[in-house]
VEXFIDREN-72692 format. One record per residue (C-alpha): x, y, z; residue in one letter; residue number from 1. Coordinates in steps of 0.2 Angstrom, whole numbers, plus 5000, padded with zeros to 4 digits. Layout:
// residues N
((X Y Z) "A" NUM)
...
//
This chain:
// residues 496
((4126 5293 4607) "M" 1)
((4130 5276 4598) "V" 2)
((4144 5274 4585) "D" 3)
((4141 5277 4567) "K" 4)
((4150 5265 4556) "I" 5)
((4151 5265 4537) "I" 6)
((4155 5249 4528) "F" 7)
((4162 5248 4511) "W" 8)
((4154 5234 4502) "M" 9)
((4159 5225 4485) "N" 10)
((4158 5208 4477) "A" 11)
((4168 5201 4492) "F" 12)
((4154 5199 4505) "F" 13)
((4165 5198 4521) "L" 14)
((4160 5215 4526) "N" 15)
((4142 5211 4525) "F" 16)
((4145 5196 4536) "V" 17)
((4154 5206 4548) "I" 18)
((4140 5219 4548) "A" 19)
((4128 5206 4552) "N" 20)
((4137 5198 4567) "N" 21)
((4143 5215 4573) "L" 22)
((4126 5222 4574) "K" 23)
((4121 5207 4586) "K" 24)
((4136 5211 4598) "K" 25)
((4138 5230 4597) "Y" 26)
((4126 5244 4598) "D" 27)
((4129 5255 4583) "C" 28)
((4121 5263 4568) "D" 29)
((4128 5255 4552) "I" 30)
((4128 5262 4534) "Y" 31)
((4134 5254 4518) "A" 32)
((4143 5262 4503) "L" 33)
((4141 5248 4489) "I" 34)
((4151 5245 4474) "D" 35)
((4142 5230 4466) "I" 36)
((4136 5224 4449) "T" 37)
((4117 5225 4444) "N" 38)
((4111 5208 4447) "R" 39)
((4120 5207 4464) "T" 40)
((4113 5224 4468) "K" 41)
((4096 5217 4469) "Q" 42)
((4101 5207 4484) "F" 43)
((4105 5223 4494) "F" 44)
((4089 5231 4489) "I" 45)
((4078 5216 4494) "D" 46)
((4088 5209 4509) "Q" 47)
((4081 5210 4527) "N" 48)
((4096 5202 4536) "L" 49)
((4106 5217 4541) "V" 50)
((4097 5233 4546) "N" 51)
((4108 5247 4538) "F" 52)
((4102 5265 4542) "K" 53)
((4106 5270 4525) "K" 54)
((4114 5263 4509) "T" 55)
((4122 5271 4494) "W" 56)
((4125 5262 4477) "F" 57)
((4141 5269 4470) "L" 58)
((4137 5267 4452) "H" 59)
((4120 5275 4453) "D" 60)
((4129 5292 4456) "H" 61)
((4141 5290 4441) "I" 62)
((4132 5294 4425) "Q" 63)
((4141 5300 4409) "E" 64)
((4144 5318 4408) "N" 65)
((4158 5327 4399) "N" 66)
((4156 5343 4408) "K" 67)
((4170 5344 4421) "I" 68)
((4170 5355 4436) "D" 69)
((4189 5358 4436) "L" 70)
((4188 5371 4449) "D" 71)
((4180 5359 4461) "Y" 72)
((4193 5345 4457) "L" 73)
((4207 5358 4460) "Q" 74)
((4200 5363 4476) "K" 75)
((4197 5345 4482) "F" 76)
((4215 5341 4478) "E" 77)
((4222 5356 4487) "K" 78)
((4210 5354 4502) "K" 79)
((4214 5335 4505) "Y" 80)
((4232 5334 4497) "S" 81)
((4225 5319 4487) "I" 82)
((4233 5317 4470) "D" 83)
((4218 5312 4459) "L" 84)
((4228 5309 4443) "W" 85)
((4239 5297 4452) "Q" 86)
((4223 5287 4456) "L" 87)
((4216 5289 4439) "G" 88)
((4232 5285 4429) "F" 89)
((4235 5269 4439) "N" 90)
((4217 5263 4439) "E" 91)
((4218 5246 4429) "R" 92)
((4201 5250 4421) "M" 93)
((4206 5267 4414) "F" 94)
((4224 5264 4407) "Y" 95)
((4235 5250 4400) "Q" 96)
((4226 5235 4407) "H" 97)
((4209 5237 4399) "N" 98)
((4207 5228 4382) "E" 99)
((4189 5232 4380) "F" 100)
((4187 5251 4381) "Y" 101)
((4199 5267 4380) "K" 102)
((4194 5280 4392) "F" 103)
((4196 5298 4387) "S" 104)
((4203 5311 4399) "Q" 105)
((4186 5319 4402) "N" 106)
((4178 5302 4406) "E" 107)
((4191 5299 4419) "I" 108)
((4190 5316 4427) "L" 109)
((4171 5315 4426) "S" 110)
((4171 5299 4436) "I" 111)
((4183 5306 4449) "L" 112)
((4173 5321 4451) "E" 113)
((4157 5312 4454) "K" 114)
((4166 5300 4466) "E" 115)
((4173 5315 4476) "C" 116)
((4156 5324 4477) "K" 117)
((4147 5308 4483) "L" 118)
((4160 5304 4496) "Y" 119)
((4160 5321 4503) "E" 120)
((4141 5322 4504) "S" 121)
((4140 5305 4513) "I" 122)
((4154 5310 4526) "L" 123)
((4145 5327 4528) "N" 124)
((4128 5318 4531) "E" 125)
((4133 5304 4542) "V" 126)
((4149 5311 4551) "K" 127)
((4155 5293 4554) "P" 128)
((4166 5288 4569) "D" 129)
((4173 5273 4559) "T" 130)
((4175 5266 4542) "I" 131)
((4177 5247 4539) "I" 132)
((4184 5241 4523) "L" 133)
((4196 5228 4515) "H" 134)
((4212 5230 4507) "E" 135)
((4209 5244 4494) "T" 136)
((4212 5236 4476) "A" 137)
((4203 5249 4465) "L" 138)
((4204 5268 4464) "H" 139)
((4186 5271 4469) "Q" 140)
((4189 5263 4486) "E" 141)
((4206 5269 4489) "H" 142)
((4200 5287 4485) "L" 143)
((4187 5285 4499) "F" 144)
((4200 5278 4510) "Y" 145)
((4211 5292 4507) "Q" 146)
((4198 5305 4510) "L" 147)
((4192 5297 4526) "C" 148)
((4210 5297 4533) "R" 149)
((4212 5315 4528) "K" 150)
((4196 5319 4538) "R" 151)
((4203 5310 4553) "G" 152)
((4190 5296 4553) "I" 153)
((4195 5280 4561) "K" 154)
((4199 5267 4548) "I" 155)
((4198 5248 4551) "L" 156)
((4206 5238 4537) "M" 157)
((4208 5220 4537) "L" 158)
((4226 5214 4533) "N" 159)
((4233 5197 4529) "Q" 160)
((4247 5195 4542) "S" 161)
((4264 5190 4536) "K" 162)
((4261 5175 4547) "I" 163)
((4250 5162 4539) "A" 164)
((4232 5160 4545) "Y" 165)
((4233 5176 4555) "K" 166)
((4227 5194 4551) "C" 167)
((4228 5211 4558) "I" 168)
((4216 5226 4558) "I" 169)
((4225 5243 4555) "S" 170)
((4223 5260 4547) "E" 171)
((4237 5256 4534) "E" 172)
((4239 5241 4524) "L" 173)
((4254 5230 4530) "N" 174)
((4257 5241 4545) "K" 175)
((4253 5240 4563) "L" 176)
((4244 5255 4570) "D" 177)
((4257 5256 4584) "S" 178)
((4274 5249 4580) "M" 179)
((4287 5248 4594) "P" 180)
((4305 5249 4592) "K" 181)
((4315 5233 4589) "L" 182)
((4326 5238 4603) "S" 183)
((4312 5239 4615) "D" 184)
((4307 5220 4612) "I" 185)
((4316 5206 4620) "E" 186)
((4323 5193 4608) "S" 187)
((4317 5175 4611) "K" 188)
((4334 5169 4605) "G" 189)
((4328 5160 4590) "R" 190)
((4341 5156 4576) "N" 191)
((4337 5157 4558) "F" 192)
((4332 5139 4556) "E" 193)
((4319 5141 4570) "E" 194)
((4313 5157 4562) "L" 195)
((4311 5149 4545) "R" 196)
((4301 5135 4553) "N" 197)
((4290 5147 4562) "F" 198)
((4285 5157 4546) "L" 199)
((4288 5149 4529) "T" 200)
((4281 5131 4530) "K" 201)
((4263 5137 4534) "D" 202)
((4264 5152 4523) "N" 203)
((4268 5141 4508) "A" 204)
((4254 5129 4512) "K" 205)
((4241 5143 4514) "Q" 206)
((4246 5151 4497) "L" 207)
((4247 5135 4488) "K" 208)
((4230 5130 4493) "N" 209)
((4223 5147 4488) "Y" 210)
((4231 5146 4471) "Q" 211)
((4225 5129 4468) "K" 212)
((4207 5133 4472) "D" 213)
((4206 5151 4465) "F" 214)
((4194 5152 4450) "G" 215)
((4185 5135 4454) "G" 216)
((4186 5119 4444) "N" 217)
((4181 5116 4426) "K" 218)
((4163 5112 4431) "S" 219)
((4161 5129 4440) "T" 220)
((4170 5139 4426) "K" 221)
((4158 5131 4414) "L" 222)
((4143 5136 4425) "K" 223)
((4150 5153 4427) "A" 224)
((4152 5155 4408) "A" 225)
((4134 5149 4405) "S" 226)
((4128 5161 4418) "E" 227)
((4136 5176 4409) "Y" 228)
((4133 5171 4391) "F" 229)
((4116 5164 4392) "I" 230)
((4107 5170 4407) "K" 231)
((4114 5188 4412) "S" 232)
((4107 5203 4403) "D" 233)
((4125 5211 4404) "N" 234)
((4117 5228 4409) "S" 235)
((4133 5233 4418) "N" 236)
((4140 5238 4401) "I" 237)
((4128 5254 4402) "K" 238)
((4129 5258 4421) "T" 239)
((4147 5252 4427) "H" 240)
((4162 5261 4420) "F" 241)
((4172 5245 4424) "S" 242)
((4161 5235 4411) "Y" 243)
((4162 5248 4397) "Y" 244)
((4165 5240 4380) "G" 245)
((4163 5222 4387) "R" 246)
((4149 5216 4376) "N" 247)
((4147 5197 4375) "K" 248)
((4154 5195 4358) "L" 249)
((4169 5205 4362) "K" 250)
((4172 5195 4378) "V" 251)
((4170 5178 4369) "L" 252)
((4182 5183 4355) "I" 253)
((4195 5191 4368) "K" 254)
((4195 5176 4379) "Y" 255)
((4195 5163 4365) "S" 256)
((4211 5173 4359) "Q" 257)
((4218 5172 4376) "L" 258)
((4217 5154 4377) "I" 259)
((4228 5152 4362) "L" 260)
((4239 5166 4368) "K" 261)
((4242 5159 4385) "T" 262)
((4247 5142 4377) "R" 263)
((4260 5151 4366) "M" 264)
((4266 5162 4380) "R" 265)
((4268 5147 4391) "K" 266)
((4278 5138 4377) "S" 267)
((4290 5152 4375) "F" 268)
((4292 5153 4394) "I" 269)
((4296 5134 4395) "D" 270)
((4309 5136 4381) "K" 271)
((4318 5152 4385) "N" 272)
((4317 5155 4404) "L" 273)
((4331 5148 4415) "E" 274)
((4329 5135 4429) "Y" 275)
((4346 5131 4435) "E" 276)
((4357 5143 4445) "I" 277)
((4375 5146 4437) "Y" 278)
((4388 5139 4449) "P" 279)
((4401 5152 4455) "N" 280)
((4391 5166 4447) "E" 281)
((4387 5181 4459) "K" 282)
((4370 5188 4457) "F" 283)
((4357 5200 4464) "I" 284)
((4339 5194 4463) "L" 285)
((4324 5204 4457) "F" 286)
((4307 5196 4459) "T" 287)
((4293 5201 4446) "L" 288)
((4276 5206 4453) "H" 289)
((4260 5199 4445) "Q" 290)
((4251 5212 4434) "E" 291)
((4239 5220 4435) "P" 292)
((4239 5220 4454) "E" 293)
((4236 5232 4469) "R" 294)
((4254 5230 4476) "V" 295)
((4261 5240 4461) "L" 296)
((4246 5251 4455) "L" 297)
((4242 5258 4473) "I" 298)
((4256 5251 4484) "G" 299)
((4270 5258 4473) "A" 300)
((4262 5270 4460) "P" 301)
((4278 5277 4453) "F" 302)
((4287 5260 4450) "Y" 303)
((4274 5252 4439) "T" 304)
((4285 5249 4424) "N" 305)
((4294 5233 4429) "Q" 306)
((4305 5232 4413) "I" 307)
((4312 5250 4416) "E" 308)
((4315 5245 4435) "I" 309)
((4325 5230 4429) "I" 310)
((4335 5241 4417) "R" 311)
((4339 5253 4431) "Q" 312)
((4345 5239 4442) "I" 313)
((4355 5231 4429) "A" 314)
((4364 5247 4425) "K" 315)
((4367 5250 4444) "S" 316)
((4376 5233 4447) "L" 317)
((4394 5232 4452) "P" 318)
((4405 5224 4440) "I" 319)
((4406 5205 4443) "G" 320)
((4387 5203 4447) "F" 321)
((4372 5197 4436) "K" 322)
((4354 5202 4439) "L" 323)
((4343 5187 4440) "Y" 324)
((4324 5191 4437) "V" 325)
((4311 5178 4443) "K" 326)
((4294 5177 4435) "E" 327)
((4280 5176 4448) "H" 328)
((4271 5160 4447) "F" 329)
((4254 5168 4450) "S" 330)
((4256 5178 4433) "Q" 331)
((4247 5162 4426) "E" 332)
((4231 5169 4433) "L" 333)
((4234 5184 4421) "R" 334)
((4237 5173 4406) "E" 335)
((4256 5176 4408) "W" 336)
((4264 5192 4400) "R" 337)
((4266 5196 4381) "E" 338)
((4280 5186 4373) "I" 339)
((4288 5203 4368) "S" 340)
((4289 5208 4387) "Y" 341)
((4300 5193 4390) "Y" 342)
((4310 5196 4375) "K" 343)
((4313 5214 4381) "E" 344)
((4320 5207 4397) "I" 345)
((4330 5194 4389) "L" 346)
((4339 5207 4378) "E" 347)
((4346 5216 4393) "I" 348)
((4365 5211 4393) "P" 349)
((4368 5207 4411) "N" 350)
((4351 5199 4415) "V" 351)
((4345 5181 4417) "R" 352)
((4326 5178 4417) "L" 353)
((4320 5163 4427) "Y" 354)
((4305 5152 4425) "H" 355)
((4290 5154 4437) "P" 356)
((4293 5136 4444) "T" 357)
((4311 5139 4447) "S" 358)
((4316 5137 4465) "N" 359)
((4313 5154 4474) "I" 360)
((4321 5148 4490) "E" 361)
((4337 5142 4481) "E" 362)
((4338 5158 4472) "L" 363)
((4337 5168 4488) "I" 364)
((4349 5157 4497) "K" 365)
((4362 5159 4483) "K" 366)
((4360 5177 4479) "S" 367)
((4369 5192 4487) "S" 368)
((4355 5204 4488) "L" 369)
((4336 5204 4485) "I" 370)
((4327 5218 4476) "I" 371)
((4308 5219 4476) "S" 372)
((4296 5234 4472) "I" 373)
((4282 5230 4485) "S" 374)
((4282 5211 4488) "G" 375)
((4286 5199 4502) "T" 376)
((4302 5193 4495) "S" 377)
((4311 5207 4504) "G" 378)
((4305 5200 4520) "L" 379)
((4308 5182 4515) "E" 380)
((4326 5187 4511) "A" 381)
((4330 5190 4529) "A" 382)
((4325 5173 4534) "F" 383)
((4340 5167 4523) "F" 384)
((4352 5180 4530) "Q" 385)
((4351 5191 4514) "K" 386)
((4349 5210 4514) "P" 387)
((4336 5217 4503) "S" 388)
((4330 5234 4495) "I" 389)
((4311 5238 4492) "V" 390)
((4303 5253 4484) "M" 391)
((4287 5254 4494) "A" 392)
((4283 5259 4512) "D" 393)
((4280 5242 4520) "L" 394)
((4279 5238 4538) "G" 395)
((4294 5226 4538) "Y" 396)
((4306 5240 4533) "T" 397)
((4309 5242 4551) "I" 398)
((4322 5228 4549) "L" 399)
((4340 5236 4548) "P" 400)
((4344 5224 4534) "S" 401)
((4330 5231 4522) "I" 402)
((4333 5247 4514) "Q" 403)
((4319 5258 4506) "K" 404)
((4323 5266 4489) "L" 405)
((4317 5284 4489) "D" 406)
((4326 5290 4473) "S" 407)
((4331 5279 4458) "I" 408)
((4347 5289 4457) "E" 409)
((4352 5282 4474) "N" 410)
((4350 5264 4468) "L" 411)
((4368 5261 4465) "P" 412)
((4373 5267 4482) "N" 413)
((4359 5256 4491) "L" 414)
((4365 5241 4481) "I" 415)
((4383 5243 4487) "R" 416)
((4377 5246 4505) "N" 417)
((4366 5231 4504) "G" 418)
((4380 5220 4498) "L" 419)
((4390 5225 4514) "D" 420)
((4376 5222 4526) "M" 421)
((4373 5207 4537) "T" 422)
((4356 5201 4544) "V" 423)
((4355 5198 4563) "E" 424)
((4344 5184 4569) "A" 425)
((4339 5194 4584) "N" 426)
((4332 5208 4574) "D" 427)
((4321 5196 4564) "L" 428)
((4316 5187 4580) "D" 429)
((4310 5204 4588) "R" 430)
((4300 5208 4572) "Y" 431)
((4291 5192 4572) "L" 432)
((4288 5193 4590) "T" 433)
((4279 5210 4587) "I" 434)
((4270 5203 4572) "L" 435)
((4264 5188 4582) "D" 436)
((4258 5198 4597) "E" 437)
((4248 5210 4586) "H" 438)
((4240 5197 4575) "S" 439)
((4225 5186 4578) "F" 440)
((4219 5169 4571) "D" 441)
((4209 5171 4555) "F" 442)
((4211 5161 4539) "D" 443)
((4207 5175 4527) "L" 444)
((4212 5166 4511) "K" 445)
((4202 5151 4517) "G" 446)
((4187 5162 4520) "Y" 447)
((4189 5170 4503) "E" 448)
((4188 5153 4494) "M" 449)
((4173 5147 4505) "R" 450)
((4163 5162 4500) "E" 451)
((4169 5162 4482) "A" 452)
((4163 5144 4480) "N" 453)
((4147 5147 4489) "F" 454)
((4142 5163 4480) "L" 455)
((4153 5166 4465) "R" 456)
((4157 5150 4455) "Y" 457)
((4174 5149 4464) "G" 458)
((4177 5167 4460) "G" 459)
((4175 5165 4441) "S" 460)
((4159 5176 4440) "F" 461)
((4154 5191 4451) "H" 462)
((4138 5197 4444) "D" 463)
((4128 5183 4452) "T" 464)
((4110 5182 4459) "I" 465)
((4110 5180 4478) "I" 466)
((4094 5177 4487) "T" 467)
((4090 5181 4505) "N" 468)
((4088 5162 4509) "E" 469)
((4105 5158 4501) "K" 470)
((4114 5172 4511) "M" 471)
((4105 5167 4527) "K" 472)
((4112 5150 4524) "K" 473)
((4130 5156 4522) "F" 474)
((4128 5168 4537) "L" 475)
((4123 5153 4548) "D" 476)
((4137 5142 4541) "E" 477)
((4151 5155 4544) "T" 478)
((4145 5163 4560) "E" 479)
((4157 5153 4571) "S" 480)
((4171 5157 4560) "I" 481)
((4168 5175 4558) "V" 482)
((4163 5179 4577) "N" 483)
((4181 5179 4583) "P" 484)
((4185 5191 4569) "L" 485)
((4170 5202 4574) "V" 486)
((4177 5203 4592) "D" 487)
((4193 5209 4585) "E" 488)
((4184 5223 4576) "Y" 489)
((4175 5228 4592) "I" 490)
((4191 5229 4601) "K" 491)
((4198 5241 4588) "K" 492)
((4182 5251 4588) "I" 493)
((4183 5254 4607) "L" 494)
((4202 5259 4606) "E" 495)
((4203 5278 4608) "K" 496)
//
């Protein structure tokens, strides 16, 4: 019998491209579970490029209904050990980060119930061998991912490797499926300078190019605005819970206000946040995460209140140390934070708040310890011989100089332990050797921008009309780029 593979599809079309190329190279039955807006949905209905055995449109199965089957939800949680309220509470559309609509408890539970029932019915019907999806950013895809894992279905998730222009495919984000012990790997004898050259130069270049191009230029943003405000019928407001409350007038008013707020916030940042490191001052560095973002909401679900985390670190510091807090440069993509947020941090007695453009490399070099909730700065610290503490389960915590916080009460002890630690070049060398050997060449960020520019106005608007002809052109243009990636998927599918 041939393998049965379910693809999770959304506005990022890489999985559609993979399905198209995979079907040409590998004998399998493919299915699609599609989370897409209404105008783009029509493409999947009309397309004849990829022969899916069956497709499901997620939002067709989620209609308003205030009658909740609590007994079913309780049995589902118990059967699969999946915490549904954790997913619901941390969904950016349901709570805290939605400025257009306030969801009731019953609405959230109703949506979760319908998703659970749909996913169970699909898995019972298809009995898939493999699930192919991207990094799970929203609750609906992460719930599907968790359910598939609990049912023992092979998961193939594409990850951006910590090495620039490389990726891995694994069951868990930021982790290899099989991680050898560091002690089993022979060191290549690289010193810290050689290790920094290996990693940091290309990483910075890749990220800078992505940040520069994200969202498109002024022309594409204007076209995206015209497409939304003039041409689209905005029917998603009735059919997609992520669009509830987003009528065009509200959107226009909200984003007009945001333009002004963004300028005011940036002015406050420029006037009040620090740039220079104080000479002879001992400090521990905490790096803020962009919000809202997956790394907190899904990656570290119990550490989402960053101000409270800063307070906990500040009260855990040994006497003689300051806490330096660095704003994330990409928070600009979220119109910065409220001014009151920055003021709250500035009021903490032993804390300095640093500008997003302040030199992160110099801050790491001159710090005594780095603390991050779920970001890459914990790994970057090791390249500058600095120990670190993280609060999420990340693949690089295999390094002896990186401690994982499991209880906030233990934070003072971890800080003191970290201050006494040294970072060994051989450990970092072995880790990079493992990572390099298990990664393959694929510029995921570069592909994302190519697709966004071709299909979605640089990423500024997702509810686009896509024709068969336009997609065929895109498939032809990207075939040589994506084929090596498809070969990697086939390798993983054949692994037993």
